[in-house]
C-alpha positions in Angstrom: 199.3 -49.2 43.3 200.6 -52.5 41.8 199.7 -52.2 38.1 200.0 -56.0 37.5 196.6 -56.4 39.1 193.3 -54.9 37.9 192.0 -54.3 41.5 193.6 -53.1 44.7 194.6 -55.6 47.4 194.1 -54.8 51.0 196.1 -57.0 53.4 195.1 -57.1 57.1 197.3 -58.5 59.8 195.2 -59.6 62.8 191.7 -61.1 62.7 190.1 -59.7 65.8 188.3 -56.4 66.5 190.3 -53.7 64.7 191.5 -55.9 61.8 188.2 -57.5 60.9 186.2 -54.3 61.5 188.4 -52.6 59.0 188.1 -55.4 56.5 184.3 -55.5 56.9 183.9 -51.8 56.6 186.1 -51.6 53.5 184.1 -54.4 52.0 180.8 -52.5 52.6 182.3 -49.5 50.6 184.0 -51.5 47.9 182.9 -54.7 46.2 185.1 -57.6 45.4 185.6 -56.3 41.8 187.2 -53.2 43.2 189.1 -54.5 46.2 190.6 -57.8 47.1 190.9 -58.4 50.9 193.3 -60.9 52.4 193.4 -61.2 56.2 196.0 -63.2 58.2 195.2 -64.5 61.7 197.6 -66.8 63.6 194.9 -68.2 66.0 191.8 -70.3 65.4 189.2 -67.5 65.9 188.2 -64.2 64.6 186.1 -61.2 65.7 185.7 -62.3 69.3 185.3 -60.5 72.7 188.5 -60.9 74.6 186.9 -58.9 77.4 184.4 -61.8 77.9 187.1 -64.4 78.5 187.1 -64.1 82.4 183.3 -64.5 82.3 183.6 -67.6 80.2 186.3 -69.0 82.5 184.1 -68.3 85.5 181.1 -69.9 84.0 178.9 -66.8 83.5 179.2 -67.4 79.8 178.7 -71.1 79.2 179.6 -71.4 75.5 182.8 -70.1 74.0 181.1 -69.4 70.7 178.9 -66.8 72.5 181.9 -64.6 72.5 182.4 -64.8 68.8 180.7 -61.9 66.9 181.5 -63.2 63.4 182.9 -66.5 62.4 185.6 -67.1 59.8 182.9 -68.6 57.5 180.9 -65.5 57.8 183.8 -63.3 56.8 184.7 -65.5 53.9 181.0 -65.4 52.7 181.5 -61.6 52.3 184.5 -62.1 50.0 187.2 -61.5 52.7 190.1 -64.0 52.1 190.7 -65.0 55.6 193.7 -67.2 56.3 193.6 -68.8 59.8 196.6 -70.3 61.6 198.8 -68.0 59.4 201.4 -65.8 61.1 203.0 -62.8 59.4 206.7 -62.9 60.1 208.0 -60.0 58.2 206.9 -56.6 56.8 208.5 -55.0 53.7 207.1 -51.5 53.4 209.4 -50.6 50.5 208.3 -53.6 48.5 204.7 -53.4 49.7 204.6 -57.0 50.7 204.3 -59.2 53.8 205.8 -62.7 54.5 203.5 -65.2 56.2 204.0 -68.6 57.6 201.5 -71.4 57.9 201.6 -72.4 61.6 200.8 -76.0 60.9 203.1 -76.8 57.9 205.8 -74.1 58.4 205.5 -73.1 54.7 206.2 -69.4 54.0 205.2 -67.1 51.2 205.1 -63.4 50.3 201.9 -61.5 49.6 201.9 -58.1 48.0 199.6 -55.3 49.0 198.4 -51.9 47.8 197.1 -51.1 51.3 198.0 -52.6 54.6 196.3 -52.7 58.0 198.3 -53.7 61.0 196.1 -54.9 63.8 198.4 -57.2 65.7 196.9 -56.4 69.2 198.8 -56.7 72.4 200.6 -59.6 74.2 200.4 -60.4 77.9 203.5 -59.3 79.9 205.5 -62.4 80.9 208.2 -61.2 83.3 211.7 -62.6 82.8 212.0 -64.9 85.8 212.7 -68.6 86.4 209.7 -70.8 85.9 207.5 -68.4 84.0 207.2 -70.7 81.0 206.3 -73.8 83.2 203.2 -75.9 82.5 200.3 -74.4 84.5 201.3 -70.8 84.0 198.9 -68.9 81.8 198.5 -65.5 80.2 195.0 -64.8 79.1 194.6 -62.6 76.0 193.0 -64.7 73.2 190.3 -67.3 73.0 193.0 -69.8 72.4 194.6 -68.7 75.8 191.2 -69.0 77.5 190.6 -72.5 76.1 194.1 -73.6 77.2 193.5 -72.3 80.7 190.1 -74.1 80.9 191.8 -77.3 79.8 194.3 -76.9 82.7 191.6 -76.2 85.2 189.8 -79.3 84.2 192.9 -81.5 84.4 194.4 -80.1 87.6 193.8 -82.0 90.8 194.8 -79.3 93.2 192.6 -76.3 93.9 195.1 -73.6 94.6 195.5 -70.7 92.2 197.7 -67.6 92.3 197.0 -64.6 90.2 200.0 -62.4 89.6 198.9 -58.8 89.2 195.7 -56.9 90.2 194.7 -54.9 87.2 191.5 -55.5 85.3 192.4 -58.9 84.0 193.9 -60.0 87.3 190.9 -59.0 89.4 188.4 -60.5 86.9 190.4 -63.7 86.6 190.6 -64.0 90.4 186.8 -63.8 90.7 186.5 -66.4 87.8 188.8 -68.8 89.6 186.8 -68.4 92.9 183.7 -69.4 91.0 185.5 -72.4 89.7 186.1 -73.5 93.3 189.7 -72.6 93.6 191.5 -71.0 96.6 192.8 -67.8 95.1 195.7 -65.6 96.1 196.4 -62.4 94.3 200.0 -61.1 94.4 200.2 -57.4 93.6 203.2 -55.2 93.6 201.1 -52.1 94.1 199.8 -50.8 97.4 196.2 -51.6 96.4 194.5 -53.5 93.6 193.4 -51.7 90.4 196.3 -49.3 89.8 194.1 -47.5 87.3 192.4 -46.1 90.4 194.0 -43.9 93.1 195.0 -46.0 96.1 192.2 -44.7 98.3 189.6 -46.0 95.8 191.6 -49.2 95.2 191.2 -49.9 98.9 187.5 -50.3 98.4 188.2 -52.9 95.8 190.6 -54.7 98.1 187.8 -55.0 100.8 185.4 -56.4 98.2 187.9 -59.0 97.0 188.6 -60.2 100.5 184.8 -60.4 101.1 184.7 -62.7 98.1 187.2 -65.0 99.7 190.3 -63.9 97.7 193.5 -63.4 99.6 195.1 -60.1 98.6 198.9 -59.7 99.0 200.0 -56.1 98.2 203.4 -54.5 97.9 204.8 -57.9 96.8 207.1 -58.6 93.8 207.1 -62.1 92.3 210.7 -63.2 91.9 210.3 -66.7 90.6 207.9 -69.6 90.0 208.9 -73.0 91.4 208.1 -76.2 89.5 207.8 -79.9 90.6 209.6 -82.9 89.2 206.9 -83.2 86.6 207.8 -79.7 85.3 204.5 -78.2 86.4 204.1 -75.1 88.6 204.0 -75.8 92.4 204.6 -72.3 94.0 205.0 -68.6 93.4 207.8 -66.9 95.3 208.1 -63.3 96.3 210.9 -61.5 98.2 210.0 -63.0 101.5 207.2 -65.6 101.0 206.2 -68.6 99.0 202.6 -69.3 97.9 201.6 -72.9 96.8 200.0 -73.0 93.4 198.5 -75.6 91.2 197.8 -73.0 88.5 199.1 -69.5 87.9 197.4 -66.7 85.9 199.5 -63.7 84.8 197.4 -60.6 85.1 200.3 -58.1 85.0 199.0 -56.3 81.9 199.8 -56.2 78.2 202.2 -54.5 75.8 201.6 -53.6 72.2 202.5 -56.4 69.8 204.7 -54.3 67.5 207.9 -56.4 67.0 207.1 -56.7 63.3 206.5 -53.0 62.9 209.7 -52.1 64.8 211.7 -54.5 62.6 210.3 -52.8 59.6 211.2 -49.3 60.9 207.7 -48.0 61.5 207.3 -45.3 64.1 206.6 -46.3 67.7 205.6 -44.1 70.6 206.9 -44.0 74.2 204.8 -47.0 75.2 205.9 -49.1 72.3 202.7 -48.7 70.3 202.5 -47.6 66.6 202.0 -43.9 66.0 199.2 -42.9 63.6 197.6 -39.7 62.5 193.9 -39.0 63.1 192.8 -41.1 60.2 194.7 -44.1 61.8 197.3 -44.0 59.0 200.8 -44.9 60.3 202.8 -41.7 60.4 205.0 -41.3 57.3 203.4 -44.2 55.4 200.7 -43.4 52.9 199.5 -47.0 52.4 199.7 -48.4 55.9 197.1 -48.1 58.6 197.0 -49.4 62.2 194.5 -49.8 65.0 193.5 -51.6 68.2 195.8 -52.6 71.0 199.0 -52.2 69.0 198.6 -48.4 68.7 199.0 -45.4 70.9 196.3 -42.8 71.1 195.9 -39.2 72.1 194.7 -38.6 75.7 192.3 -35.6 75.3 192.7 -34.6 79.0 196.5 -34.7 79.3 197.4 -34.1 75.7 199.9 -37.0 75.7 200.1 -40.3 73.9 198.8 -43.3 75.8 198.4 -47.0 75.3 194.9 -48.0 76.3 194.0 -51.6 75.1 190.2 -51.7 75.0 187.8 -53.4 72.6 185.8 -50.2 72.4 188.7 -48.3 70.8 189.7 -51.2 68.6 186.3 -51.4 67.0 186.2 -47.7 66.4 189.7 -47.8 64.9 188.6 -50.5 62.5 185.6 -48.6 61.4 187.7 -45.5 60.7 190.4 -47.4 58.9 187.9 -49.3 56.8 186.1 -46.1 55.8 189.4 -44.5 54.8 190.6 -47.5 52.9 187.2 -47.8 51.2 187.4 -44.3 49.8 185.6 -42.4 52.5 186.9 -40.1 55.3 186.8 -40.6 59.0 189.0 -39.6 62.0 189.7 -40.7 65.5 190.0 -37.7 67.8 191.4 -39.5 70.9 190.2 -40.9 74.2 189.6 -39.8 77.8 190.5 -43.2 79.3 187.1 -44.6 80.4 186.8 -48.1 81.7 184.5 -50.2 83.9 184.9 -53.5 85.6 183.4 -55.5 88.6 184.3 -57.7 91.5 181.2 -59.8 92.4 178.5 -57.1 92.7 181.0 -54.2 93.2 181.2 -52.0 90.2 184.4 -50.1 89.4 184.7 -47.3 87.0 187.1 -44.6 86.0 187.7 -41.9 83.4 190.3 -39.2 82.9 193.3 -38.7 85.1 194.3 -40.1 88.4 196.2 -38.0 90.9 199.6 -39.3 89.8 198.7 -38.8 86.1 197.9 -35.1 86.8 201.1 -34.7 88.8 203.1 -36.3 86.0 201.9 -33.8 83.3 202.3 -30.8 85.7 198.6 -30.1 86.4 197.6 -28.6 89.7 194.3 -29.9 90.9 191.7 -30.2 93.6 190.4 -33.6 94.6 187.1 -34.4 96.4 185.5 -37.7 97.5 181.8 -38.0 98.3 179.5 -40.8 99.6 176.1 -41.2 98.1 173.5 -43.8 97.0 172.4 -45.3 93.7 168.8 -44.4 94.3 166.8 -42.1 96.6 167.8 -43.1 100.1 164.2 -44.1 101.0 163.7 -46.3 97.9 164.2 -50.1 98.4 167.7 -51.5 97.6 169.5 -48.2 97.4 173.2 -49.0 97.7 176.2 -47.0 98.7 178.5 -45.4 96.1 181.8 -43.5 96.4 182.7 -40.9 93.8 186.1 -39.2 93.6 186.6 -36.2 91.3 189.6 -34.2 90.2 189.3 -30.7 88.9 192.0 -28.4 87.6 193.1 -25.7 90.1 191.6 -22.3 89.4 190.0 -23.2 86.0 187.8 -25.9 87.5 188.2 -28.0 84.3 187.2 -31.6 85.0 190.3 -33.8 85.0 189.0 -37.2 86.2 186.4 -39.3 88.0 186.5 -42.6 89.8 183.4 -44.5 91.0 183.1 -47.6 93.2 179.8 -48.9 94.3 177.1 -51.5 93.8 174.3 -51.8 91.1 174.0 -48.6 89.1 177.4 -47.2 90.0 179.6 -48.2 87.1 177.8 -46.7 84.1 177.5 -43.3 85.8 181.1 -42.8 84.7 179.7 -42.1 81.2 178.4 -38.7 82.5 181.9 -37.8 83.4 183.3 -39.2 80.1 181.1 -36.9 78.1 181.9 -33.9 80.3 185.7 -34.6 79.8 185.3 -35.0 76.1 183.5 -31.6 76.0 186.1 -29.9 78.2 183.5 -28.9 80.8 184.3 -27.4 84.2 182.9 -28.9 87.3 180.8 -25.7 87.7 179.2 -26.3 84.3 178.6 -30.0 85.3 176.4 -28.9 88.2 173.8 -27.6 85.8 173.6 -30.8 83.7 169.9 -31.8 83.3 170.2 -35.5 84.2 167.2 -37.8 84.6 165.7 -38.3 88.0 163.2 -40.6 89.6 163.6 -42.3 93.0 164.2 -45.8 91.5 167.2 -44.4 89.5 168.9 -41.7 91.5 168.8 -39.3 94.4 167.5 -35.8 93.5 171.2 -34.8 93.1 173.0 -37.6 91.1 176.2 -38.7 92.9 178.3 -37.4 90.0 176.7 -34.0 90.4 177.1 -34.1 94.2 180.9 -34.6 93.6 180.9 -31.8 91.0 179.2 -29.4 93.4 181.8 -30.2 96.1 184.7 -29.9 93.6 183.3 -26.5 92.3 183.2 -25.2 95.8 186.7 -26.3 96.5 187.9 -24.7 93.3 186.2 -21.4 94.2 187.7 -21.4 97.7 191.2 -21.9 96.3 191.1 -18.8 94.1 
């Protein structure tokens, strides 16, 4: 601890979910007289829902401020010294200090710390190709990014949009642009959209996107972006085709924002994210914690490190970090990889391992797919649902579940997420006492139908 000060100083890098959750939780546990908190954020906003940006762009959320959980003024009112438009440019772990630059003035200064939280998030992948930095080409990761895209959409005369990539962000942004009245083409290098699903389940998403009026182009690699004389984007080029575009959205995915950490010699994992222990303390550094999209986490199913950038994890990380910084004790055990999304009224959910994930870690498995309905078949508005389930060969341990269907499909994945966390077998799942009434489910819930079929396949393979 720096003995020149009478109280400890916590420095937080990053003003969104993990960083400000950590700051807020630490403040709950320690008053201003015990702990000074200084937080640096290079953007204009704090504590917002990045997951909500596609719905704001598409008009489902009409006011940007609805995505903000806590404003800078609210943080400052709780004695958190928040410095907006201030970017940390260097970490000095040995000297326990950070260098920060005022984005507007360029002025730089060092700030010492007793405890440091790195919550720098992730950055959109921008492939190294001609034209990727042209006007009209957008990544969408922050509220600032969302506002810039909306400004472009308002100012652009043409109505042709190309989305590069068909993961969660790509699919959600494609729907948002359709709602904005654009002709949308999605260029995807995979065989089907949503690579977080197996291709057979991704095919269901493909059909739904085409039904929405989106043109899907699979197995296509973007090689360059063409610009006009005004320097603005005019087309996206693949190996053998050219797609006219007035605006381009990059939905290729994100990488951990860990350049500062790497330069400071902090430990990074195979996916480029910071490595922490269960208390979210950076390995080998007693006074540094990290959480959110810049870290790697333990996959409880495969036993390997993964980078899974989700707001649910970031908020949990922040709570755990703040508790530990504030003198308490908390740990983060890991994840099973649960996520949900939608295309129009089609709900998409997954948890655990895909087939290729299981192959990669050397697991033998049985896979089953079933068709069912969201309610009793005779009840009005019952809708179709497809459930795919993976179980470990011989043991029957649940390995993963994917669900695609209409209303009531997506959140059923939570049943599987709990079962995965508990290490249940598919045989054990068949005995789960789930709620039933015709408006909510068939007598056998679709997840349990899949579990019964998987259990039978496991038994027959022994």
